[in-house]
C-alpha positions in Angstrom: 107.9 33.7 112.1 111.3 34.9 113.3 114.2 34.5 111.0 116.9 35.6 113.4 119.6 33.0 114.2 119.6 31.3 117.6 121.8 32.7 120.3 125.1 30.9 121.1 124.9 28.3 123.8 126.9 30.5 126.2 124.2 33.2 126.0 121.3 30.9 126.0 122.2 29.3 129.4 121.7 31.8 132.3 124.8 32.9 134.2 123.3 31.5 137.4 123.1 28.1 135.8 126.7 28.3 134.7 127.7 29.2 138.3 125.7 26.4 139.8 127.1 23.8 137.3 130.7 24.9 138.0 130.3 24.8 141.8 128.2 21.6 142.0 130.5 19.8 139.5 133.5 20.5 141.7 131.7 19.5 144.9 130.2 16.3 143.5 133.4 15.2 141.8 135.3 15.3 145.2 132.5 13.3 146.9 132.4 10.6 144.2 136.1 10.3 143.7 137.3 10.3 147.4 134.3 9.0 149.3 132.0 6.8 147.1 134.6 5.2 144.9 136.5 2.1 146.2 139.8 3.0 148.0 142.9 3.5 145.9 146.5 3.9 146.5 146.2 7.6 146.1 144.6 9.6 148.8 143.8 13.3 149.4 144.5 15.4 152.4 141.8 17.9 151.4 139.2 15.2 150.9 139.7 12.4 153.5 137.4 9.4 153.2 136.1 10.0 156.6 135.7 13.7 156.1 131.8 13.5 155.7 131.3 10.8 158.4 130.0 13.2 161.0 126.5 14.6 160.9 127.9 18.1 161.2 130.0 17.8 158.1 127.1 16.5 156.0 124.8 19.3 157.3 127.4 21.9 156.4 127.9 20.4 152.9 124.1 20.3 152.4 123.9 23.9 153.6 126.6 24.9 151.1 124.6 23.3 148.3 121.5 25.2 149.3 123.3 28.5 149.5 125.0 28.1 146.1 121.7 27.1 144.4 119.9 30.1 146.0 122.7 32.4 144.8 122.5 30.9 141.3 118.7 31.4 141.2 119.0 35.1 142.4 122.1 36.0 140.3 120.1 38.0 137.7 117.6 39.7 140.0 119.7 40.3 143.1 123.2 40.1 141.7 125.3 41.4 144.6 123.6 39.4 147.4 123.6 36.3 145.2 127.3 36.7 144.6 127.8 36.9 148.3 125.9 33.6 148.8 128.2 31.9 146.3 131.2 33.0 148.3 129.7 32.0 151.6 128.7 28.6 150.1 132.3 28.0 149.1 133.6 28.9 152.6 131.0 26.6 154.2 132.1 23.7 151.9 135.6 24.0 153.2 134.3 23.9 156.8 132.5 20.7 156.0 135.7 19.1 154.8 137.8 20.8 157.5 140.0 22.3 154.8 142.5 25.1 155.4 142.4 26.3 151.8 139.8 26.6 149.0 140.3 24.0 146.2 140.8 25.9 142.8 138.0 24.0 141.1 135.6 25.0 143.8 136.6 28.6 143.5 135.9 28.6 139.7 132.2 29.2 140.4 133.1 32.4 142.3 135.0 33.6 139.2 132.0 32.9 137.0 129.7 34.9 139.3 132.2 37.7 139.5 132.4 37.9 135.7 128.6 38.4 135.5 128.8 41.0 138.3 131.5 43.0 136.4 129.5 42.8 133.2 126.2 44.1 134.7 127.0 46.4 137.6 128.7 49.7 138.0 132.5 49.7 138.4 132.5 50.7 142.0 130.3 47.7 142.9 132.4 45.3 140.7 135.6 46.4 142.3 134.2 45.7 145.7 133.1 42.3 144.6 136.6 41.5 143.3 138.1 42.8 146.5 135.8 40.5 148.5 137.0 37.4 146.5 140.6 38.5 146.9 140.0 39.1 150.7 138.7 35.5 151.1 141.7 34.1 149.4 144.0 36.2 151.6 142.1 35.0 154.7 142.9 31.4 153.9 146.6 32.1 152.9 147.6 34.4 155.8 147.1 31.9 158.7 149.2 29.2 156.9 152.0 31.7 156.3 151.9 33.0 159.9 151.9 29.5 161.4 154.4 28.2 158.9 152.2 25.3 157.9 152.5 26.2 154.2 155.1 23.7 152.9 154.5 23.8 149.2 153.5 26.3 146.6 150.3 28.2 147.6 147.4 28.0 145.2 145.8 31.3 146.4 148.1 33.6 144.2 147.0 31.7 141.1 143.4 31.8 142.1 143.8 35.5 142.7 145.0 35.8 139.1 141.8 34.0 137.9 139.8 36.6 139.9 141.5 39.5 138.1 141.0 37.8 134.8 137.3 37.2 135.5 136.9 40.9 136.5 138.7 42.1 133.3 136.5 39.9 131.1 133.3 41.1 132.8 134.4 44.7 132.7 135.2 44.4 129.0 131.8 43.0 128.3 130.3 45.9 130.3 132.2 48.5 128.3 131.3 46.8 125.0 127.6 46.9 125.9 127.9 50.6 126.9 129.7 51.4 123.6 127.0 49.6 121.6 124.2 51.4 123.4 125.9 54.7 122.8 126.2 53.9 119.1 122.5 52.9 118.9 121.6 56.1 120.7 123.6 58.2 118.2 122.1 56.3 115.3 118.6 56.9 116.6 119.4 60.6 117.1 120.8 60.9 113.6 117.7 59.1 112.2 115.4 61.6 114.0 117.4 64.5 112.7 117.3 63.1 109.1 113.6 62.6 109.4 113.1 66.1 110.7 115.1 67.4 107.7 113.0 65.3 105.3 109.8 66.6 106.8 111.0 70.2 106.7 112.0 69.8 103.0 108.6 68.2 102.1 106.6 70.9 104.0 108.7 73.7 102.5 108.5 72.4 99.0 104.8 71.6 99.3 103.8 74.9 100.8 106.2 77.4 99.3 105.1 76.9 95.7 101.4 77.0 96.6 101.7 80.1 98.7 103.5 81.8 95.8 100.7 81.0 93.4 98.1 82.1 96.0 99.8 85.4 96.6 100.2 86.0 92.8 96.6 85.2 92.1 95.3 87.2 95.0 97.3 90.3 94.0 96.0 90.0 90.4 92.4 89.7 91.6 92.8 92.7 93.8 94.0 94.8 90.9 91.2 93.8 88.5 88.3 93.2 90.9 86.6 96.5 89.8 87.5 96.6 86.1 87.4 92.9 85.3 85.3 91.1 87.8 85.3 87.9 85.7 89.1 87.6 85.8 89.1 88.4 89.5 86.5 85.7 90.1 88.7 83.2 88.1 91.8 84.2 90.1 90.0 83.7 93.4 88.8 80.3 92.2 92.4 79.4 91.5 93.3 80.6 95.0 90.7 78.4 96.5 91.7 75.3 94.5 95.4 75.7 95.3 94.7 76.4 98.9 92.5 73.3 99.2 95.2 71.1 97.5 97.9 72.5 99.9 95.7 71.9 102.9 94.9 68.3 101.8 98.6 67.7 101.4 99.5 69.0 104.8 96.7 66.9 106.4 98.0 63.8 104.7 101.5 64.5 105.9 100.4 65.3 109.5 98.1 62.3 109.5 101.0 60.0 108.6 103.2 61.5 111.3 100.5 61.1 113.9 99.9 57.6 112.9 103.6 56.8 113.2 103.6 58.3 116.7 100.5 56.3 117.6 102.1 53.1 116.4 105.2 53.9 118.4 103.2 54.4 121.6 101.2 51.2 121.2 102.3 48.1 123.1 104.1 45.5 121.0 101.2 43.2 121.1 99.0 45.7 119.3 101.4 46.7 116.5 100.3 43.9 114.3 96.9 45.5 113.9 97.1 49.3 114.3 93.9 51.1 114.1 91.6 48.1 114.4 88.6 48.6 116.5 89.1 52.4 116.8 86.6 53.3 114.2 89.0 55.7 112.5 90.5 55.4 109.1 94.2 55.7 108.8 95.5 58.7 106.9 97.1 57.7 103.5 100.7 58.6 102.9 101.5 61.7 100.9 101.3 61.1 97.1 104.6 60.7 95.4 105.3 63.1 92.5 106.9 62.1 89.3 108.6 64.1 86.5 105.4 64.0 84.4 103.8 66.3 87.0 106.1 69.1 85.9 103.7 69.8 83.0 100.8 70.3 85.4 103.0 72.5 87.6 103.9 74.6 84.6 100.3 75.0 83.6 99.3 76.1 87.1 102.2 78.6 87.3 101.5 79.9 83.8 97.8 80.5 84.6 99.0 82.5 87.7 100.9 84.9 85.5 104.4 83.5 85.1 105.0 81.5 82.0 106.9 78.3 82.4 108.4 76.6 79.3 109.3 73.0 79.8 111.9 71.4 77.5 112.3 67.7 77.4 115.5 66.0 76.0 116.7 62.5 75.7 114.9 59.2 76.1 112.1 59.9 78.6 111.8 56.8 80.8 110.6 55.8 84.3 113.3 56.4 87.0 113.6 55.3 90.6 111.0 56.8 92.8 113.4 58.8 94.9 115.0 60.3 91.8 111.5 61.2 90.4 110.4 62.9 93.6 113.7 64.8 94.2 113.6 66.0 90.6 110.1 67.3 90.8 110.8 69.0 94.1 113.8 70.8 92.6 111.7 72.1 89.7 108.8 73.0 92.1 111.0 75.0 94.5 112.9 76.7 91.7 109.7 77.8 90.0 108.3 79.0 93.3 111.4 81.1 93.8 111.0 82.6 90.4 107.4 83.6 91.2 108.3 85.0 94.7 111.7 86.6 94.2 112.9 87.2 90.6 110.1 89.4 89.2 110.5 87.6 85.9 107.5 87.1 83.6 108.8 83.7 82.4 111.3 80.9 83.1 112.6 77.9 81.4 112.8 74.3 82.7 115.0 71.8 81.0 114.9 68.1 81.8 117.6 66.1 80.1 117.5 62.3 80.3 121.0 61.0 79.8 122.3 57.5 79.8 123.7 57.5 83.3 122.3 60.7 84.8 119.4 63.1 84.9 120.1 66.9 84.4 117.6 69.5 85.5 118.0 73.2 84.8 115.7 76.1 85.7 116.6 79.5 84.4 115.0 83.0 84.5 116.1 86.4 83.2 115.3 88.3 86.4 113.4 91.6 86.4 112.6 93.4 83.2 115.1 96.2 84.2 117.9 93.7 83.8 119.0 93.9 87.4 120.4 90.7 88.8 117.9 89.9 91.5 117.7 86.2 91.0 115.8 83.8 93.2 116.1 82.8 96.8 119.8 82.6 97.6 119.3 80.5 100.6 120.7 83.1 102.9 118.9 84.8 105.8 115.8 82.9 106.5 115.5 81.2 103.1 115.8 77.4 103.2 114.9 76.7 99.6 118.4 76.2 98.1 119.6 74.4 101.3 116.8 71.9 101.0 117.5 71.3 97.3 121.1 70.8 97.9 120.4 68.3 100.7 118.1 66.3 98.4 120.7 66.1 95.7 123.4 65.2 98.2 121.4 62.3 99.4 121.3 60.9 95.9 125.1 61.5 95.4 124.5 64.1 92.8 125.7 67.6 92.0 124.0 70.9 92.6 124.7 74.5 91.6 122.7 77.7 91.9 123.7 81.3 91.3 123.2 84.4 89.2 123.6 84.1 85.4 126.1 86.3 83.6 123.5 88.0 81.5 121.1 88.5 84.4 118.6 86.3 86.2 119.3 83.1 88.1 120.1 79.5 87.3 119.5 76.3 89.2 121.1 73.1 87.9 121.1 69.6 89.3 122.7 66.4 88.2 121.4 63.2 89.6 123.2 59.9 88.8 120.8 57.2 87.5 121.8 53.5 87.1 121.8 52.6 83.4 119.5 49.6 84.1 117.1 51.5 86.4 115.0 52.8 83.5 114.8 49.4 81.8 113.9 47.6 85.0 111.2 50.1 85.8 109.8 50.0 82.3 109.8 46.2 82.3 108.0 46.2 85.6 105.3 48.6 84.3 104.6 46.4 81.3 103.9 43.3 83.4 
């Protein structure tokens, strides 16, 4: 059930209907007031009582009604020809009454149609449409000025002003729609870029750590395969396990992306039941990591040959899902960099739960020689630190990474956490 508010009345009524109503109201009002109503003291030179007595006049007026109704019906599909029919109908109505000028109320329908033309068509077309309306007005005014039959104030200049105003309003609507479409296109492009960055971070964080563990275990197995076959066998089993877990994670991520593309390509009528009747199960979304998984990460890395000590401080409590995932990814990428780049035999992970923020720190001492090699600095082809910094920036936190004064490398992140977030999450888990 749609909850969107209804459109305003002006937008719910088609522009062709507005045009027909304006034109017919002006035409019918003249017939009723000056022909059908009883004679009065006042009379009109433009609408004489005997103006429609002849069959020719009635036929012309009927033709004008047909033309304007046809133009109103075609205004959306064939805008320019329909606009021309409205102008022709207005001219024919003046011929029916034998008028030498267009009544302002009758010309109002032309202004309405011109406004729609200016709002929906290119500027060159709209300028030609406005010029046509102004040309018709000039065609009625010029003969009276030449013959000197214009005794009062001509109405055509004022009607020309309404034509200009109608064009300006329609052109303003056209520009506003173009600007809105441009903003939507930019927002969509930014959303695509943000999603690409998110996918790149997830794939980097998922694969980088696992590849580091695989490389470490494979190297250890190659060194002891002849002297300690049992250890080599155990290392290769770890390689197989980590490889399978990484492959499963990639399949889940790719399956989710393909499912999103499939839903985008499906017609709107099929989006309420994606996957039904295809006989294929949808891929589940990638599992979300939490800070508790750091212990398992530390155990896996320690078994691979690099000891990871995890220090917990503060009141450990559930945090928002985005904070938990970002924190785990920070630790995972930092530990992976220690394994791949630092040459250190151990590193320390500190997770500090504070009242209004979460502080994460990963430190290593570098190579045993004391050289300051550190981890991946994010320069060259490395994207680890850049991805971590992007994650923290999205959560309005702070991130620092760099060599330590005594050697090694340090990665630190501060993520703001609402003071009530932990209590609400904990209360929700108890229910």
